PyMOL Python script that loads the backbone (N, CA, C, O; Angstrom):
from pymol import cmd

cmd.read_pdbstr("""\
ATOM      1  N   MET A   1       0.760  -1.270   0.235  1.00  0.00           N
ATOM      2  CA  MET A   1      -0.005  -0.468   0.296  1.00  0.00           C
ATOM      3  C   MET A   1       1.246   1.373  -0.328  1.00  0.00           C
ATOM      4  O   MET A   1       1.174   2.398   0.350  1.00  0.00           O
ATOM      5  N   ILE A   2       1.948   1.314  -1.295  1.00  0.00           N
ATOM      6  CA  ILE A   2       2.645   2.154  -0.653  1.00  0.00           C
ATOM      7  C   ILE A   2       1.689   3.931  -2.099  1.00  0.00           C
ATOM      8  O   ILE A   2       2.108   4.686  -2.976  1.00  0.00           O
ATOM      9  N   TRP A   3       0.853   3.749  -1.656  1.00  0.00           N
ATOM     10  CA  TRP A   3      -0.577   5.301  -2.117  1.00  0.00           C
ATOM     11  C   TRP A   3      -0.914   5.485  -0.404  1.00  0.00           C
ATOM     12  O   TRP A   3      -1.546   6.541  -0.400  1.00  0.00           O
ATOM     13  N   MET A   4      -0.834   5.068   0.883  1.00  0.00           N
ATOM     14  CA  MET A   4      -1.018   5.131   1.848  1.00  0.00           C
ATOM     15  C   MET A   4      -0.187   6.272   2.332  1.00  0.00           C
ATOM     16  O   MET A   4      -0.560   7.339   2.820  1.00  0.00           O
ATOM     17  N   ASP A   5       1.372   5.700   2.026  1.00  0.00           N
ATOM     18  CA  ASP A   5       2.191   6.987   2.629  1.00  0.00           C
ATOM     19  C   ASP A   5       2.476   7.262   1.974  1.00  0.00           C
ATOM     20  O   ASP A   5       3.680   7.125   1.754  1.00  0.00           O
ATOM     21  N   CYS A   6       1.241   8.216   0.605  1.00  0.00           N
ATOM     22  CA  CYS A   6       1.562   8.817   0.098  1.00  0.00           C
ATOM     23  C   CYS A   6       0.016   9.912   0.081  1.00  0.00           C
ATOM     24  O   CYS A   6      -0.052  10.957  -0.566  1.00  0.00           O
ATOM     25  N   PHE A   7      -1.205   9.300   1.027  1.00  0.00           N
ATOM     26  CA  PHE A   7      -1.567  10.070   1.244  1.00  0.00           C
ATOM     27  C   PHE A   7      -1.717  10.599   2.869  1.00  0.00           C
ATOM     28  O   PHE A   7      -2.136  11.528   3.561  1.00  0.00           O
ATOM     29  N   PHE A   8      -1.196   9.572   2.910  1.00  0.00           N
ATOM     30  CA  PHE A   8      -1.555   9.773   5.043  1.00  0.00           C
ATOM     31  C   PHE A   8      -0.794  11.395   5.525  1.00  0.00           C
ATOM     32  O   PHE A   8      -1.434  12.170   6.235  1.00  0.00           O
ATOM     33  N   PRO A   9       0.154  11.624   5.193  1.00  0.00           N
ATOM     34  CA  PRO A   9       0.728  13.024   5.033  1.00  0.00           C
ATOM     35  C   PRO A   9      -0.081  14.325   4.652  1.00  0.00           C
ATOM     36  O   PRO A   9       0.114  15.418   5.182  1.00  0.00           O
ATOM     37  N   VAL A  10      -1.183  14.026   3.486  1.00  0.00           N
ATOM     38  CA  VAL A  10      -0.976  15.059   3.003  1.00  0.00           C
ATOM     39  C   VAL A  10      -2.999  15.471   3.647  1.00  0.00           C
ATOM     40  O   VAL A  10      -3.686  16.478   3.478  1.00  0.00           O
ATOM     41  N   ILE A  11      -3.269  14.295   4.284  1.00  0.00           N
ATOM     42  CA  ILE A  11      -4.739  14.139   4.628  1.00  0.00           C
ATOM     43  C   ILE A  11      -4.063  14.544   6.569  1.00  0.00           C
ATOM     44  O   ILE A  11      -5.128  14.679   7.173  1.00  0.00           O
ATOM     45  N   ASP A  12      -3.155  14.712   7.392  1.00  0.00           N
ATOM     46  CA  ASP A  12      -2.417  14.609   8.463  1.00  0.00           C
ATOM     47  C   ASP A  12      -2.429  16.503   8.580  1.00  0.00           C
ATOM     48  O   ASP A  12      -2.605  17.180   9.593  1.00  0.00           O
ATOM     49  N   ARG A  13      -2.218  16.892   7.398  1.00  0.00           N
ATOM     50  CA  ARG A  13      -1.613  18.316   6.761  1.00  0.00           C
ATOM     51  C   ARG A  13      -2.574  19.272   6.685  1.00  0.00           C
ATOM     52  O   ARG A  13      -2.221  20.443   6.832  1.00  0.00           O
ATOM     53  N   SER A  14      -4.569  18.825   6.336  1.00  0.00           N
ATOM     54  CA  SER A  14      -5.541  19.031   6.200  1.00  0.00           C
ATOM     55  C   SER A  14      -5.919  19.215   7.386  1.00  0.00           C
ATOM     56  O   SER A  14      -6.605  20.156   7.784  1.00  0.00           O
ATOM     57  N   VAL A  15      -5.422  18.182   8.116  1.00  0.00           N
ATOM     58  CA  VAL A  15      -6.548  17.913   9.394  1.00  0.00           C
ATOM     59  C   VAL A  15      -6.373  19.148  10.396  1.00  0.00           C
ATOM     60  O   VAL A  15      -7.214  19.770  11.045  1.00  0.00           O
ATOM     61  N   SER A  16      -4.116  19.368  10.232  1.00  0.00           N
ATOM     62  CA  SER A  16      -4.156  19.733  11.328  1.00  0.00           C
ATOM     63  C   SER A  16      -4.452  21.702  10.976  1.00  0.00           C
ATOM     64  O   SER A  16      -4.629  22.661  11.727  1.00  0.00           O
ATOM     65  N   ILE A  17      -4.378  21.551   9.520  1.00  0.00           N
ATOM     66  CA  ILE A  17      -4.326  23.230   8.876  1.00  0.00           C
ATOM     67  C   ILE A  17      -6.714  23.360   9.302  1.00  0.00           C
ATOM     68  O   ILE A  17      -6.922  24.179  10.198  1.00  0.00           O
ATOM     69  N   LEU A  18      -7.151  23.140   9.121  1.00  0.00           N
ATOM     70  CA  LEU A  18      -8.486  22.891   9.726  1.00  0.00           C
ATOM     71  C   LEU A  18      -8.976  23.363  11.035  1.00  0.00           C
ATOM     72  O   LEU A  18      -9.778  24.227  11.392  1.00  0.00           O
ATOM     73  N   ARG A  19      -7.907  22.145  11.873  1.00  0.00           N
ATOM     74  CA  ARG A  19      -7.517  22.760  13.424  1.00  0.00           C
ATOM     75  C   ARG A  19      -7.121  23.818  13.657  1.00  0.00           C
ATOM     76  O   ARG A  19      -7.334  24.102  14.836  1.00  0.00           O
ATOM     77  N   LEU A  20      -6.683  24.503  13.171  1.00  0.00           N
ATOM     78  CA  LEU A  20      -5.501  25.565  12.911  1.00  0.00           C
ATOM     79  C   LEU A  20      -6.810  26.785  13.175  1.00  0.00           C
ATOM     80  O   LEU A  20      -7.076  27.487  14.151  1.00  0.00           O
ATOM     81  N   GLU A  21      -7.507  26.630  11.673  1.00  0.00           N
ATOM     82  CA  GLU A  21      -8.657  27.714  11.268  1.00  0.00           C
ATOM     83  C   GLU A  21     -10.071  27.767  11.848  1.00  0.00           C
ATOM     84  O   GLU A  21     -11.143  28.340  11.652  1.00  0.00           O
ATOM     85  N   ARG A  22      -9.321  26.562  12.941  1.00  0.00           N
ATOM     86  CA  ARG A  22     -11.174  26.287  13.804  1.00  0.00           C
ATOM     87  C   ARG A  22      -9.898  27.134  15.676  1.00  0.00           C
ATOM     88  O   ARG A  22     -10.279  27.304  16.834  1.00  0.00           O
ATOM     89  N   GLU A  23      -8.888  27.328  15.218  1.00  0.00           N
ATOM     90  CA  GLU A  23      -8.966  27.612  16.670  1.00  0.00           C
ATOM     91  C   GLU A  23      -8.735  29.270  16.418  1.00  0.00           C
ATOM     92  O   GLU A  23      -8.589  29.786  17.526  1.00  0.00           O
ATOM     93  N   LEU A  24      -8.663  30.146  15.486  1.00  0.00           N
ATOM     94  CA  LEU A  24      -8.638  31.020  15.164  1.00  0.00           C
ATOM     95  C   LEU A  24      -9.983  31.358  15.195  1.00  0.00           C
ATOM     96  O   LEU A  24     -10.280  32.211  16.032  1.00  0.00           O
ATOM     97  N   ILE A  25     -11.178  30.760  14.266  1.00  0.00           N
ATOM     98  CA  ILE A  25     -12.461  31.494  14.090  1.00  0.00           C
ATOM     99  C   ILE A  25     -12.818  31.801  15.772  1.00  0.00           C
ATOM    100  O   ILE A  25     -13.044  32.936  16.192  1.00  0.00           O
ATOM    101  N   GLN A  26     -12.824  30.188  16.897  1.00  0.00           N
ATOM    102  CA  GLN A  26     -13.100  31.085  18.519  1.00  0.00           C
ATOM    103  C   GLN A  26     -12.497  31.974  18.266  1.00  0.00           C
ATOM    104  O   GLN A  26     -12.995  32.972  17.743  1.00  0.00           O
ATOM    105  N   VAL A  27     -10.813  31.820  18.674  1.00  0.00           N
ATOM    106  CA  VAL A  27      -9.942  32.845  19.466  1.00  0.00           C
ATOM    107  C   VAL A  27     -10.466  34.366  18.623  1.00  0.00           C
ATOM    108  O   VAL A  27     -10.084  35.205  19.439  1.00  0.00           O
ATOM    109  N   SER A  28     -11.036  35.059  17.607  1.00  0.00           N
ATOM    110  CA  SER A  28     -11.962  36.125  16.464  1.00  0.00           C
ATOM    111  C   SER A  28     -13.548  35.849  16.974  1.00  0.00           C
ATOM    112  O   SER A  28     -14.332  36.790  17.100  1.00  0.00           O
ATOM    113  N   PHE A  29     -13.816  34.871  17.169  1.00  0.00           N
ATOM    114  CA  PHE A  29     -15.450  35.593  18.465  1.00  0.00           C
ATOM    115  C   PHE A  29     -15.252  35.719  19.921  1.00  0.00           C
ATOM    116  O   PHE A  29     -16.115  36.095  20.714  1.00  0.00           O
ATOM    117  N   ARG A  30     -14.106  35.391  20.191  1.00  0.00           N
ATOM    118  CA  ARG A  30     -13.899  35.414  21.510  1.00  0.00           C
ATOM    119  C   ARG A  30     -13.364  37.434  21.598  1.00  0.00           C
ATOM    120  O   ARG A  30     -13.450  37.986  22.695  1.00  0.00           O
ATOM    121  N   ASP A  31     -13.132  37.818  21.016  1.00  0.00           N
ATOM    122  CA  ASP A  31     -12.385  38.521  20.652  1.00  0.00           C
ATOM    123  C   ASP A  31     -13.265  39.684  20.524  1.00  0.00           C
ATOM    124  O   ASP A  31     -12.768  40.779  20.786  1.00  0.00           O
ATOM    125  N   PHE A  32     -14.844  39.610  20.058  1.00  0.00           N
ATOM    126  CA  PHE A  32     -16.035  40.406  19.295  1.00  0.00           C
ATOM    127  C   PHE A  32     -16.405  39.692  20.351  1.00  0.00           C
ATOM    128  O   PHE A  32     -17.586  39.663  20.694  1.00  0.00           O
TER     129      PHE A  32
END
""", "prot")
cmd.dss("prot")
cmd.show_as("cartoon", "prot")
cmd.util.cbc("prot")
cmd.orient("prot")
């Protein structure tokens, strides 16, 4: 399953980006 090795970093990066966006949204809402 070589494609899994190529695919997992992409998923991990997108998940971390989504988590960062969610935290940013929470912080901006808290400021308002």
